[in-house]
C-alpha positions in Angstrom: 0.0 0.0 0.0 2.9 2.4 0.8 4.5 1.5 -2.5 1.2 2.3 -4.3 1.1 5.7 -2.5 4.6 6.5 -3.5 3.9 5.5 -7.1 0.9 7.7 -7.2 2.9 10.6 -5.7 5.5 10.1 -8.5 2.8 10.0 -11.1 1.1 13.2 -9.8 4.5 15.0 -9.8 5.1 13.8 -13.3 1.8 15.2 -14.4 2.7 18.5 -12.6 6.0 18.6 -14.4 4.3 18.1 -17.7 2.0 21.0 -16.9 5.1 23.1 -16.0 6.8 22.2 -19.2 3.7 23.2 -21.2 3.2 26.5 -19.3 5.2 28.6 -21.8 4.1 31.8 -20.1 6.4 31.1 -17.2 9.8 32.7 -17.5 13.0 30.7 -17.4 14.0 31.4 -13.7 10.5 30.3 -12.6 10.9 27.1 -14.6 14.2 26.4 -13.1 12.9 26.9 -9.6 9.9 24.7 -10.2 12.0 22.0 -11.8 14.4 21.9 -8.9 11.4 21.7 -6.5 10.1 18.8 -8.6 13.5 17.0 -8.5 13.7 17.5 -4.7 10.2 16.0 -4.2 11.0 13.1 -6.5 14.2 12.2 -4.7 12.4 12.5 -1.4 9.7 10.1 -2.6 12.2 7.7 -4.0 14.2 7.6 -0.8 11.0 7.1 1.2 10.0 4.3 -1.2 13.4 2.5 -0.8 13.5 3.0 2.9 10.0 1.5 3.3 10.8 -1.5 1.1 14.0 -2.1 3.2 11.9 -1.9 6.4 9.3 -4.4 5.2 12.1 -6.8 4.2 13.8 -6.7 7.6 10.5 -7.5 9.4 
């Protein structure tokens, strides 16, 4: 269930990133800021996912 939640989080951020890419009215600095936020969130989610799978294996 935790894995599904993480996956849906990744998918929603992917959709968000698609929206950001398509929003041509945003200037470049805003795009860079949003992209870095997206990458930070993605890495956090991936770390959480790996950590949770390691925890479930050890039990």
